[in-house]
DOTOR-737714 format. One line per field, with one value per atom (N, C-alpha, C, O): atom name; residue number from 1; x, y, z. Coordinates in pm, 1 decimal. Layout:
N
site (CA_...)
pos (NUM_...)
c1 (X_...)
c2 (Y_...)
c3 (Z_...)
***
This chain:
168
site (N_CA_C_O_N_CA_C_O_N_CA_C_O_N_CA_C_O_N_CA_C_O_N_CA_C_O_N_CA_C_O_N_CA_C_O_N_CA_C_O_N_CA_C_O_N_CA_C_O_N_CA_C_O_N_CA_C_O_N_CA_C_O_N_CA_C_O_N_CA_C_O_N_CA_C_O_N_CA_C_O_N_CA_C_O_N_CA_C_O_N_CA_C_O_N_CA_C_O_N_CA_C_O_N_CA_C_O_N_CA_C_O_N_CA_C_O_N_CA_C_O_N_CA_C_O_N_CA_C_O_N_CA_C_O_N_CA_C_O_N_CA_C_O_N_CA_C_O_N_CA_C_O_N_CA_C_O_N_CA_C_O_N_CA_C_O_N_CA_C_O_N_CA_C_O_N_CA_C_O_N_CA_C_O_N_CA_C_O_N_CA_C_O_N_CA_C_O_N_CA_C_O_N_CA_C_O_N_CA_C_O_N_CA_C_O_N_CA_C_O_N_CA_C_O_N_CA_C_O_N_CA_C_O_N_CA_C_O_N_CA_C_O_N_CA_C_O_N_CA_C_O_N_CA_C_O_N_CA_C_O_N_CA_C_O_N_CA_C_O_N_CA_C_O_N_CA_C_O_N_CA_C_O_N_CA_C_O_N_CA_C_O_N_CA_C_O_N_CA_C_O_N_CA_C_O_N_CA_C_O_N_CA_C_O_N_CA_C_O_N_CA_C_O_N_CA_C_O_N_CA_C_O_N_CA_C_O_N_CA_C_O_N_CA_C_O_N_CA_C_O_N_CA_C_O_N_CA_C_O_N_CA_C_O_N_CA_C_O_N_CA_C_O_N_CA_C_O_N_CA_C_O_N_CA_C_O_N_CA_C_O_N_CA_C_O_N_CA_C_O_N_CA_C_O_N_CA_C_O_N_CA_C_O_N_CA_C_O_N_CA_C_O_N_CA_C_O_N_CA_C_O_N_CA_C_O_N_CA_C_O_N_CA_C_O_N_CA_C_O_N_CA_C_O_N_CA_C_O_N_CA_C_O_N_CA_C_O_N_CA_C_O_N_CA_C_O_N_CA_C_O_N_CA_C_O_N_CA_C_O_N_CA_C_O_N_CA_C_O_N_CA_C_O_N_CA_C_O_N_CA_C_O_N_CA_C_O_N_CA_C_O_N_CA_C_O_N_CA_C_O_N_CA_C_O_N_CA_C_O_N_CA_C_O_N_CA_C_O_N_CA_C_O_N_CA_C_O_N_CA_C_O_N_CA_C_O_N_CA_C_O_N_CA_C_O_N_CA_C_O_N_CA_C_O_N_CA_C_O_N_CA_C_O_N_CA_C_O_N_CA_C_O_N_CA_C_O_N_CA_C_O_N_CA_C_O_N_CA_C_O_N_CA_C_O_N_CA_C_O_N_CA_C_O_N_CA_C_O_N_CA_C_O_N_CA_C_O_N_CA_C_O_N_CA_C_O_N_CA_C_O_N_CA_C_O_N_CA_C_O_N_CA_C_O_N_CA_C_O_N_CA_C_O_N_CA_C_O_N_CA_C_O_N_CA_C_O_N_CA_C_O_N_CA_C_O_N_CA_C_O_N_CA_C_O_N_CA_C_O_N_CA_C_O_N_CA_C_O_N_CA_C_O_N_CA_C_O_N_CA_C_O_N_CA_C_O_N_CA_C_O_N_CA_C_O)
pos (1_1_1_1_2_2_2_2_3_3_3_3_4_4_4_4_5_5_5_5_6_6_6_6_7_7_7_7_8_8_8_8_9_9_9_9_10_10_10_10_11_11_11_11_12_12_12_12_13_13_13_13_14_14_14_14_15_15_15_15_16_16_16_16_17_17_17_17_18_18_18_18_19_19_19_19_20_20_20_20_21_21_21_21_22_22_22_22_23_23_23_23_24_24_24_24_25_25_25_25_26_26_26_26_27_27_27_27_28_28_28_28_29_29_29_29_30_30_30_30_31_31_31_31_32_32_32_32_33_33_33_33_34_34_34_34_35_35_35_35_36_36_36_36_37_37_37_37_38_38_38_38_39_39_39_39_40_40_40_40_41_41_41_41_42_42_42_42_43_43_43_43_44_44_44_44_45_45_45_45_46_46_46_46_47_47_47_47_48_48_48_48_49_49_49_49_50_50_50_50_51_51_51_51_52_52_52_52_53_53_53_53_54_54_54_54_55_55_55_55_56_56_56_56_57_57_57_57_58_58_58_58_59_59_59_59_60_60_60_60_61_61_61_61_62_62_62_62_63_63_63_63_64_64_64_64_65_65_65_65_66_66_66_66_67_67_67_67_68_68_68_68_69_69_69_69_70_70_70_70_71_71_71_71_72_72_72_72_73_73_73_73_74_74_74_74_75_75_75_75_76_76_76_76_77_77_77_77_78_78_78_78_79_79_79_79_80_80_80_80_81_81_81_81_82_82_82_82_83_83_83_83_84_84_84_84_85_85_85_85_86_86_86_86_87_87_87_87_88_88_88_88_89_89_89_89_90_90_90_90_91_91_91_91_92_92_92_92_93_93_93_93_94_94_94_94_95_95_95_95_96_96_96_96_97_97_97_97_98_98_98_98_99_99_99_99_100_100_100_100_101_101_101_101_102_102_102_102_103_103_103_103_104_104_104_104_105_105_105_105_106_106_106_106_107_107_107_107_108_108_108_108_109_109_109_109_110_110_110_110_111_111_111_111_112_112_112_112_113_113_113_113_114_114_114_114_115_115_115_115_116_116_116_116_117_117_117_117_118_118_118_118_119_119_119_119_120_120_120_120_121_121_121_121_122_122_122_122_123_123_123_123_124_124_124_124_125_125_125_125_126_126_126_126_127_127_127_127_128_128_128_128_129_129_129_129_130_130_130_130_131_131_131_131_132_132_132_132_133_133_133_133_134_134_134_134_135_135_135_135_136_136_136_136_137_137_137_137_138_138_138_138_139_139_139_139_140_140_140_140_141_141_141_141_142_142_142_142_143_143_143_143_144_144_144_144_145_145_145_145_146_146_146_146_147_147_147_147_148_148_148_148_149_149_149_149_150_150_150_150_151_151_151_151_152_152_152_152_153_153_153_153_154_154_154_154_155_155_155_155_156_156_156_156_157_157_157_157_158_158_158_158_159_159_159_159_160_160_160_160_161_161_161_161_162_162_162_162_163_163_163_163_164_164_164_164_165_165_165_165_166_166_166_166_167_167_167_167_168_168_168_168)
c1 (-20989.5_-21107.1_-21072.7_-20964.6_-21160.1_-21138.0_-21134.9_-21205.9_-21047.8_-21041.5_-21173.2_-21237.7_-21210.6_-21332.1_-21297.3_-21180.9_-21395.0_-21375.9_-21314.4_-21230.0_-21355.2_-21302.1_-21151.8_-21077.1_-21105.9_-20963.4_-20883.9_-20775.8_-20936.8_-20867.8_-20859.2_-20757.0_-20963.4_-20962.2_-20861.7_-20794.8_-20851.4_-20754.2_-20611.2_-20526.9_-20584.4_-20451.7_-20420.9_-20308.4_-20522.0_-20504.6_-20469.8_-20381.7_-20537.7_-20509.2_-20368.5_-20296.1_-20329.7_-20194.6_-20087.7_-19985.9_-20110.4_-20014.2_-20001.8_-19891.9_-20113.2_-20110.6_-20029.9_-19950.7_-20049.0_-19974.4_-19825.3_-19742.3_-19790.9_-19650.2_-19590.4_-19475.3_-19666.8_-19620.7_-19594.4_-19493.0_-19686.0_-19667.0_-19545.9_-19469.6_-19528.5_-19413.8_-19282.7_-19184.1_-19282.2_-19162.6_-19131.8_-19015.4_-19234.0_-19214.1_-19157.6_-19067.9_-19208.6_-19159.4_-19013.6_-18933.9_-18979.0_-18841.3_-18747.1_-18637.4_-18790.3_-18709.9_-18690.3_-18579.8_-18795.3_-18786.3_-18689.1_-18609.4_-18695.0_-18606.3_-18460.2_-18371.4_-18435.5_-18299.0_-18249.3_-18134.9_-18333.7_-18292.7_-18263.5_-18169.5_-18342.0_-18316.1_-18182.9_-18108.6_-18153.2_-18026.0_-17909.3_-17807.1_-17925.6_-17822.8_-17803.4_-17690.3_-17913.1_-17904.6_-17834.6_-17751.6_-17867.9_-17806.0_-17656.4_-17574.9_-17621.2_-17480.8_-17402.5_-17293.7_-17457.7_-17390.7_-17376.0_-17269.0_-17483.3_-17481.3_-17373.5_-17303.8_-17360.1_-17263.2_-17119.6_-17026.3_-17100.1_-16965.8_-16906.8_-16788.8_-16983.5_-16933.1_-16819.2_-16713.2_-16839.0_-16735.1_-16609.6_-16499.4_-16621.9_-16500.7_-16427.0_-16304.4_-16501.0_-16434.6_-16360.3_-16255.1_-16414.0_-16342.2_-16212.2_-16108.1_-16218.7_-16098.2_-15997.6_-15877.1_-16048.0_-15962.0_-15899.9_-15783.9_-15977.0_-15924.8_-15808.5_-15704.8_-15826.5_-15718.9_-15593.8_-15483.0_-15610.8_-15497.5_-15432.4_-15310.0_-15514.4_-15462.8_-15378.7_-15273.1_-15424.2_-15349.1_-15214.3_-15110.9_-15215.8_-15090.7_-14993.5_-14874.2_-15044.5_-14961.1_-14901.6_-14782.4_-14983.9_-14935.5_-14830.5_-14732.3_-14851.1_-14752.6_-14618.9_-14514.0_-14623.0_-14499.2_-14429.3_-14306.4_-14506.4_-14449.9_-14393.4_-14289.0_-14462.9_-14431.0_-14324.9_-14241.3_-14326.0_-14235.2_-14088.7_-14024.3_-14033.4_-13891.4_-13861.3_-13745.5_-13964.8_-13944.6_-13981.6_-13985.2_-14008.9_-14059.2_-13952.2_-13985.8_-13827.4_-13722.1_-13725.9_-13714.2_-13742.1_-13740.4_-13873.5_-13879.2_-13978.0_-14108.4_-14106.7_-14038.2_-14181.4_-14192.0_-14259.5_-14344.2_-14220.9_-14279.5_-14422.7_-14457.6_-14503.1_-14637.5_-14626.6_-14541.5_-14713.1_-14723.1_-14869.8_-14956.7_-14896.3_-15034.6_-15056.9_-14982.1_-15158.7_-15194.6_-15297.2_-15409.4_-15258.5_-15342.7_-15483.7_-15581.2_-15495.5_-15626.1_-15717.5_-15839.6_-15661.2_-15744.2_-15781.7_-15854.0_-15736.7_-15768.5_-15704.6_-15763.0_-15583.6_-15515.5_-15388.5_-15309.6_-15370.0_-15249.1_-15182.6_-15246.4_-15055.0_-14985.3_-14874.2_-14806.3_-14857.1_-14742.1_-14698.0_-14770.1_-14580.7_-14533.9_-14627.8_-14660.2_-14671.4_-14761.8_-14909.3_-14994.9_-14938.5_-15075.7_-15123.2_-15043.2_-15253.9_-15311.8_-15433.9_-15499.6_-15460.7_-15586.8_-15654.0_-15590.6_-15782.0_-15860.5_-15959.4_-16021.0_-15974.1_-16079.7_-16164.6_-16113.6_-16293.2_-16384.4_-16504.0_-16570.7_-16530.0_-16643.1_-16748.7_-16717.9_-16872.3_-16983.0_-17095.1_-17145.3_-17132.6_-17246.0_-17329.2_-17311.7_-17420.9_-17488.8_-17575.9_-17589.2_-17634.9_-17723.4_-17663.3_-17644.8_-17633.4_-17560.4_-17626.3_-17557.9_-17757.0_-17823.0_-17889.8_-17986.1_-17839.3_-17894.1_-17782.6_-17667.3_-17814.6_-17708.8_-17659.6_-17558.0_-17728.5_-17686.0_-17548.7_-17524.0_-17459.7_-17324.7_-17267.8_-17323.6_-17156.5_-17092.6_-16941.9_-16896.7_-16866.2_-16721.1_-16683.3_-16710.0_-16621.2_-16572.9_-16421.7_-16348.9_-16376.8_-16234.6_-16205.1_-16265.1_-16112.9_-16081.6_-15932.1_-15855.1_-15893.9_-15754.9_-15743.8_-15825.5_-15643.0_-15626.4_-15493.3_-15411.6_-15471.4_-15348.5_-15353.1_-15460.7_-15236.3_-15230.5_-15296.2_-15275.2_-15374.7_-15447.1_-15355.7_-15400.6_-15230.7_-15140.2_-15058.3_-14979.0_-15076.2_-15002.6_-15052.8_-15169.2_-14963.3_-15001.4_-14980.3_-14880.7_-15075.0_-15068.1_-15088.6_-15171.8_-15012.0_-15025.8_-15145.1_-15207.1_-15176.7_-15285.0_-15401.1_-15474.7_-15416.6_-15523.3_-15479.7_-15398.4_-15533.0_-15493.8_-15555.6_-15657.1_-15493.6_-15555.2_-15687.4_-15706.6_-15774.9_-15907.1_-15894.8_-15814.0_-15976.2_-15982.2_-16065.5_-16149.5_-16040.7_-16116.6_-16182.4_-16115.6_-16312.1_-16385.5_-16462.9_-16516.1_-16466.3_-16542.7_-16628.8_-16585.1_-16751.0_-16844.4_-16874.2_-16909.8_-16858.3_-16886.0_-16966.4_-16984.2_-17013.9_-17077.3_-17048.7_-17023.9_-17052.9_-17031.2_-17155.2_-17268.1_-17132.6_-17241.4_-17197.2_-17077.9_-17292.4_-17260.5_-17227.0_-17282.5_-17135.6_-17108.6_-17233.0_-17323.6_-17237.2_-17354.3_-17382.1_-17497.4_-17276.5_-17293.6_-17317.5_-17331.6_-17321.9_-17339.4_-17232.7_-17260.4_-17109.6_-17000.2_-16889.3_-16792.2_-16903.2_-16800.4_-16856.4_-16969.6_-16773.5_-16811.9_-16732.9_-16613.6_-16799.9_-16734.4_-16774.3_-16874.4_-16695.3_-16721.7_-16779.9_-16717.9_-16898.0_-16972.9_-17003.0_-17032.9_-16994.9_-17029.9_-16966.3_-16968.2_-16908.9_-16852.0_-16745.5_-16722.3_-16681.6_-16572.6_-16615.3_-16530.8_-16743.4_-16790.6_-16788.7_-16822.8_-16749.2_-16743.2_-16598.4_-16534.8_-16546.9_-16408.2_-16400.0_-16476.6_-16306.9_-16276.4_-16193.7_-16148.5_-16174.1_-16092.0_-15948.6_-15889.6_-15892.1_-15755.6_-15748.3_-15653.9_-15846.3_-15848.1_-15861.7_-15797.0_-15944.7_-15965.4_-15839.4_-15806.1_-15768.8_-15645.4_-15542.8_-15475.5_-15529.3_-15436.0_-15482.6_-15400.8_-15613.1_-15667.0_-15629.9_-15587.9_-15645.5_-15616.6_-15469.6_-15438.3_-15379.9_-15237.1_-15196.3_-15118.0_-15248.3_-15216.5_-15267.7_-15197.5_-15388.0_-15445.4_-15386.8_-15385.0_-15339.2_-15267.7_-15137.2_-15101.7_-15066.6_-14944.2_-14974.8_-14901.8_-15079.9_-15119.2_-15149.7_-15105.3_-15224.8_-15258.3_-15131.2_-15116.1_-15040.7_-14914.4_-14835.6_-14787.0_-14823.0_-14743.9_-14804.6_-14732.1_-14936.5_-15002.6_-14996.1_-15013.0_-14971.9_-14977.1_-14852.5_-14854.4_-14744.4_-14623.9_-14564.1_-14578.8_-14497.0_-14437.8_-14322.9_-14255.4_-14304.1_-14190.4_-14215.7_-14129.0)
c2 (17488.9_17406.7_17266.2_17214.9_17207.4_17074.6_16970.3_16979.0_16869.5_16759.8_16684.9_16667.3_16642.1_16561.4_16419.7_16379.7_16348.0_16209.3_16127.5_16041.3_16153.2_16079.1_16104.5_16011.3_16229.6_16261.1_16190.0_16137.1_16188.9_16121.4_15971.6_15909.3_15914.5_15770.7_15738.6_15635.4_15826.2_15806.7_15812.5_15730.3_15911.2_15922.0_15798.9_15748.9_15751.3_15631.4_15511.3_15432.6_15497.2_15387.9_15402.8_15304.2_15526.8_15550.8_15515.4_15455.4_15552.4_15521.7_15371.0_15319.8_15300.7_15153.9_15092.4_15000.9_15141.0_15089.8_15118.3_15032.5_15239.0_15272.9_15182.3_15140.3_15152.1_15062.4_14922.6_14861.1_14872.4_14739.4_14737.7_14641.1_14843.9_14851.9_14857.1_14794.1_14931.7_14940.2_14803.8_14764.2_14732.3_14598.5_14504.0_14424.9_14511.4_14425.9_14458.7_14368.8_14586.5_14626.9_14576.9_14529.0_14588.2_14537.7_14387.2_14336.9_14316.1_14171.7_14137.5_14044.6_14211.1_14186.0_14212.6_14136.6_14319.3_14349.4_14238.8_14195.1_14193.2_14086.2_13957.2_13885.2_13928.2_13810.5_13823.1_13725.8_13944.3_13968.7_13950.6_13891.3_14002.2_13987.0_13839.3_13791.2_13767.7_13625.0_13546.2_13459.5_13576.3_13508.3_13539.7_13451.4_13665.7_13706.4_13632.1_13580.7_13626.6_13556.9_13408.7_13350.4_13349.1_13207.0_13176.3_13075.4_13262.7_13241.3_13271.8_13215.0_13360.8_13412.0_13376.2_13402.6_13317.4_13287.9_13186.1_13210.6_13074.4_12970.4_13019.1_12997.6_13084.3_13137.9_13239.4_13248.9_13314.6_13411.0_13338.5_13384.6_13225.6_13144.5_13090.1_13088.8_13046.3_12998.9_13113.8_13093.4_13233.8_13353.0_13381.8_13422.4_13361.0_13378.4_13282.9_13322.4_13157.6_13059.7_13103.3_13096.2_13147.8_13193.6_13317.0_13330.2_13406.2_13527.8_13491.5_13550.8_13395.4_13351.9_13292.9_13324.7_13207.7_13147.7_13256.5_13250.7_13353.9_13463.5_13542.4_13573.1_13575.3_13651.5_13572.0_13628.8_13440.7_13356.3_13362.0_13376.3_13350.9_13358.1_13493.0_13499.3_13600.4_13734.0_13753.3_13815.9_13699.2_13726.9_13633.4_13677.0_13506.5_13408.0_13452.9_13437.5_13507.3_13545.6_13657.8_13679.8_13728.1_13843.8_13816.4_13909.5_13691.0_13660.1_13659.9_13659.3_13660.4_13662.6_13537.0_13426.0_13553.8_13442.5_13366.6_13258.7_13419.8_13352.0_13229.9_13230.3_13125.9_13011.3_13052.6_13141.9_12987.2_13015.5_12961.8_12865.2_13025.8_12976.4_12860.5_12861.2_12761.3_12650.5_12635.0_12632.7_12624.6_12609.9_12466.3_12415.0_12402.6_12267.4_12277.0_12323.3_12233.5_12247.3_12192.3_12264.0_12065.7_12002.5_12038.0_12036.3_12069.9_12081.0_12220.4_12234.4_12323.6_12458.4_12489.6_12560.9_12436.0_12455.5_12536.6_12506.7_12639.6_12719.3_12694.9_12707.8_12659.8_12628.3_12728.9_12772.6_12764.5_12842.4_12783.5_12792.0_12724.5_12657.9_12545.1_12460.1_12545.0_12440.5_12482.0_12417.0_12588.3_12639.4_12640.4_12647.6_12632.9_12629.3_12719.9_12752.2_12758.7_12824.6_12734.6_12688.0_12711.0_12634.7_12728.8_12812.4_12714.9_12786.0_12680.9_12595.9_12688.8_12591.3_12666.1_12741.9_12643.8_12708.2_12603.1_12494.9_12635.9_12543.6_12617.4_12719.2_12565.0_12617.4_12496.9_12440.3_12457.4_12329.2_12316.2_12206.6_12425.1_12417.7_12505.1_12625.4_12443.6_12513.4_12641.1_12741.5_12639.8_12757.5_12843.7_12914.8_12837.7_12915.1_13003.3_12960.4_13125.2_13213.1_13177.2_13231.2_13087.6_13053.8_12988.7_12895.5_13038.5_12987.0_13021.7_13103.3_12958.9_12984.4_12963.9_12866.5_13055.4_13042.5_13039.5_13133.8_12930.6_12918.5_12942.0_12882.7_13028.7_13055.1_13023.5_13082.7_12930.4_12895.3_12887.8_12853.7_12920.8_12919.8_12825.9_12831.1_12740.4_12647.5_12577.3_12604.5_12485.3_12407.2_12306.5_12264.7_12268.4_12166.4_12038.8_12003.1_11969.7_11851.5_11739.0_11655.6_11734.7_11628.1_11665.3_11584.2_11786.9_11827.8_11752.3_11712.8_11732.7_11670.0_11772.0_11844.2_11776.7_11871.4_11797.1_11706.8_11835.9_11773.2_11829.4_11758.6_11954.4_12020.2_12060.0_12154.0_11989.6_12020.1_12126.9_12213.1_12121.5_12218.8_12355.8_12365.7_12461.7_12594.5_12598.4_12523.5_12684.1_12694.7_12746.3_12834.0_12689.7_12736.5_12864.3_12890.2_12942.1_13065.1_13048.0_13012.3_13073.2_13051.9_13177.5_13251.1_13197.7_13307.8_13252.0_13166.5_13301.4_13259.8_13380.5_13488.4_13358.3_13463.2_13403.7_13282.1_13488.8_13441.7_13541.8_13659.9_13491.4_13577.1_13661.9_13613.3_13788.2_13881.3_13968.1_13982.0_14024.9_14112.9_14252.1_14298.3_14317.9_14458.1_14539.4_14490.6_14662.5_14747.7_14765.1_14778.5_14764.9_14784.1_14652.0_14649.9_14543.0_14407.6_14379.9_14324.4_14420.7_14399.3_14313.1_14280.9_14276.1_14195.5_14129.0_14154.3_14043.1_13969.9_14024.6_14052.6_14039.7_14070.6_13961.8_13892.7_13947.2_13847.5_13919.8_14011.9_13878.7_13948.0_13850.4_13733.4_13899.6_13814.8_13863.9_13983.1_13769.4_13800.1_13908.9_13975.7_13928.0_14024.7_14153.7_14237.0_14171.3_14286.9_14253.4_14141.8_14349.3_14329.6_14343.4_14446.4_14237.9_14236.1_14196.9_14113.1_14258.1_14212.4_14085.1_14049.8_14017.4_13896.2_13927.4_13851.2_14037.6_14075.4_14104.4_14061.9_14175.7_14204.3_14076.0_14061.1_13984.1_13859.2_13773.9_13713.0_13767.8_13688.0_13744.6_13668.1_13876.4_13936.6_13912.8_13886.7_13921.7_13894.2_13752.6_13731.6_13656.8_13517.2_13501.0_13438.0_13556.1_13541.1_13616.4_13565.0_13736.9_13813.8_13742.6_13735.7_13690.6_13626.9_13489.0_13444.1_13421.7_13296.6_13325.7_13253.1_13430.7_13467.5_13507.9_13469.3_13583.8_13621.5_13497.7_13486.7_13405.1_13280.8_13201.8_13147.7_13195.9_13124.9_13188.6_13118.3_13322.1_13390.9_13373.0_13366.6_13365.0_13347.0_13201.5_13175.6_13106.7_12963.9_12886.2_12763.1_12955.0_12881.9_12805.1_12844.8_12695.8_12617.1_12690.5_12775.0_12654.9_12709.0_12839.7_12898.0)
c3 (725.1_711.3_760.2_731.4_830.3_888.3_777.6_677.4_800.9_705.6_705.7_809.1_588.4_581.6_625.8_624.3_663.4_706.1_592.7_617.3_471.5_356.5_341.0_311.3_360.7_350.5_459.9_434.0_580.6_690.8_664.1_693.2_610.2_579.6_468.5_473.2_369.8_262.6_318.3_282.4_407.2_467.8_552.8_553.6_623.9_705.0_616.8_651.3_504.4_411.0_353.0_339.2_318.8_265.9_368.5_334.1_494.6_600.7_620.7_642.4_613.4_626.4_512.4_535.0_392.0_276.5_291.5_261.5_338.0_360.1_467.1_455.4_570.4_676.9_624.2_657.1_542.2_482.6_389.9_388.5_313.0_222.3_302.2_264.1_411.9_496.2_558.3_565.2_603.3_659.3_553.6_582.8_433.8_325.7_294.1_267.4_296.9_270.6_380.5_351.7_506.7_618.3_604.0_624.0_569.8_551.7_438.8_451.9_328.8_215.1_253.3_214.9_328.2_372.3_464.9_452.7_557.3_648.8_572.4_606.0_471.9_388.9_316.3_303.8_268.5_200.9_298.6_264.0_421.1_524.8_557.6_563.2_579.4_612.1_501.7_529.4_379.1_265.6_259.1_232.6_283.5_282.1_390.5_364.6_511.5_621.4_587.6_605.3_539.4_506.1_402.4_412.8_303.5_195.4_236.3_179.5_334.0_361.0_496.7_519.4_587.5_722.3_718.4_775.9_652.6_647.5_574.8_625.1_457.8_394.1_482.7_477.2_563.6_652.4_764.2_808.6_810.1_908.5_847.4_913.2_724.4_655.2_644.0_658.9_617.9_611.2_748.5_756.7_856.2_991.8_1016.4_1069.7_977.5_994.9_918.3_971.6_794.8_714.2_776.6_776.5_829.4_894.0_1016.5_1038.5_1096.0_1213.6_1170.6_1229.3_1068.9_1019.5_971.9_1001.5_899.2_849.8_965.1_964.6_1063.7_1180.6_1258.1_1305.7_1270.8_1340.1_1267.3_1330.1_1133.9_1055.6_1072.1_1072.6_1085.7_1103.5_1244.7_1262.3_1344.4_1484.4_1541.0_1620.2_1502.7_1563.0_1566.3_1670.1_1457.7_1462.8_1563.2_1598.6_1608.8_1696.3_1842.4_1922.9_1878.1_2012.8_2122.1_2240.6_2085.6_2187.5_2273.1_2221.2_2405.1_2500.6_2507.5_2566.4_2449.7_2453.4_2361.3_2259.1_2397.0_2305.7_2174.7_2172.1_2069.1_1937.8_1931.5_1999.3_1849.5_1822.0_1723.9_1635.0_1740.5_1645.9_1609.7_1696.9_1480.6_1433.3_1386.9_1303.7_1440.4_1400.5_1288.2_1309.1_1170.8_1051.7_1068.4_1045.9_1107.7_1106.6_1222.5_1207.2_1337.3_1455.0_1499.3_1598.0_1431.9_1476.1_1610.8_1692.4_1634.4_1761.8_1738.8_1649.2_1821.1_1820.2_1955.4_2059.8_1952.9_2077.4_2101.6_2008.7_2227.0_2270.5_2403.7_2503.0_2405.3_2526.5_2563.1_2480.1_2688.3_2736.3_2729.3_2789.3_2657.4_2648.8_2503.3_2410.0_2486.9_2352.8_2342.2_2441.1_2221.0_2186.4_2084.0_1989.3_2103.7_2007.9_1941.1_2007.1_1811.0_1739.5_1668.8_1595.7_1692.0_1632.6_1575.6_1646.0_1447.3_1380.2_1350.1_1300.1_1380.8_1357.9_1285.4_1333.0_1171.5_1094.0_1055.2_947.3_1144.5_1127.0_1002.6_948.3_956.9_839.9_730.4_748.6_617.1_511.8_462.4_442.6_442.2_384.9_491.6_462.7_614.4_725.3_782.1_786.6_825.4_875.2_1015.6_1059.5_1087.5_1223.0_1221.2_1144.7_1305.9_1314.0_1449.8_1523.1_1482.3_1610.8_1597.1_1537.0_1652.7_1659.7_1806.7_1881.2_1846.9_1984.2_1982.9_1903.4_2071.6_2090.4_2235.7_2325.4_2260.3_2398.4_2419.6_2329.8_2541.8_2583.7_2702.3_2794.2_2700.4_2810.6_2803.9_2715.9_2898.9_2896.4_2781.9_2739.1_2733.1_2628.5_2681.2_2797.1_2599.7_2648.2_2698.9_2777.4_2656.6_2700.7_2823.9_2871.7_2876.2_2996.3_3117.5_3124.2_3213.7_3340.4_3451.6_3453.3_3543.6_3655.2_3786.0_3794.9_3888.0_4019.6_4096.4_4175.6_4073.5_4147.1_4056.0_4085.8_3947.5_3851.9_3753.6_3787.0_3633.2_3530.1_3558.1_3627.1_3504.1_3516.2_3438.6_3342.8_3480.2_3416.3_3273.1_3242.8_3188.1_3049.5_3042.7_3128.8_2940.4_2915.1_2779.2_2682.1_2771.2_2646.0_2605.4_2688.4_2475.1_2417.4_2304.9_2227.9_2296.6_2192.3_2103.8_2151.3_1972.9_1875.5_1760.4_1752.3_1673.2_1550.2_1438.9_1463.0_1318.4_1201.7_1178.9_1186.6_1151.0_1120.4_1003.4_976.5_936.0_822.9_874.2_973.9_804.4_835.1_801.7_734.1_848.8_823.5_674.9_634.0_594.4_450.4_376.8_254.5_451.5_396.4_290.2_183.9_323.0_228.2_287.3_218.8_412.5_476.8_601.4_642.7_660.3_780.9_898.8_887.1_1012.1_1138.3_1237.4_1218.3_1343.0_1446.0_1566.6_1619.8_1609.7_1714.0_1827.3_1803.5_1950.1_2063.9_2191.3_2221.8_2266.6_2397.7_2393.3_2494.2_2281.5_2268.4_2200.0_2167.3_2178.2_2102.3_1954.4_1915.0_1872.6_1728.0_1682.5_1704.6_1618.4_1572.9_1426.3_1378.9_1355.7_1220.7_1232.0_1340.9_1122.3_1122.2_1165.1_1241.7_1117.3_1155.9_1305.8_1372.4_1358.9_1502.6_1583.7_1687.4_1537.5_1609.7_1608.1_1709.8_1496.5_1492.4_1589.9_1658.9_1597.1_1693.0_1836.7_1924.9_1860.4_1994.1_2038.7_2152.5_1949.0_1982.9_2019.8_2120.8_1940.9_1969.9_2096.9_2176.8_2115.8_2236.2_2361.4_2462.2_2354.9_2472.5_2499.0_2613.6_2396.0_2418.4_2493.6_2586.5_2453.9_2524.6_2668.6_2759.9_2690.1_2826.2_2909.1_3023.3_2852.3_2922.8_2953.8_3063.3_2857.1_2878.1_2993.1_3081.7_2991.4_3093.5_3232.8_3332.0_3239.9_3369.7_3418.2_3537.3_3327.0_3363.2_3325.5_3326.9_3291.9_3248.6_3365.8_3481.4_3335.0_3442.6_3511.2_3452.4_3636.4_3711.1_3763.3_3828.5)
***
């Protein structure tokens, strides 16, 4: 038997209500994600800095002929030989999830070059929530990395940059 017009209208109203409820749920989840990022992005950057320091302490004794890594406390600068990596985190509005992490590799700012310095390499990332909204990952030019993966990436790429641009 064909549906009556009244039944079709009721189903249409039910579908509209389900759609509105789904939109409200999506909005609530996004608000929860934004709040999580806002609350945890800066502490995760601090954790990244600590992770880099820990890895440097672990790796330095095993570097052999390579120059040791040096971490500059205040400036977010890691040095190896005549090359540096800079990490800079910016979260301009405290209660907003917008943030940016810049990771760059280049020559030490005090180096002098006769033919100009080698080109710097820069990556832009931002803190994002994991799918389960239980942790922070760094997302951007490098894909998605955990803090541990990012700290290793920074040290590995600083060494690569050093080897490609070392003097002599």
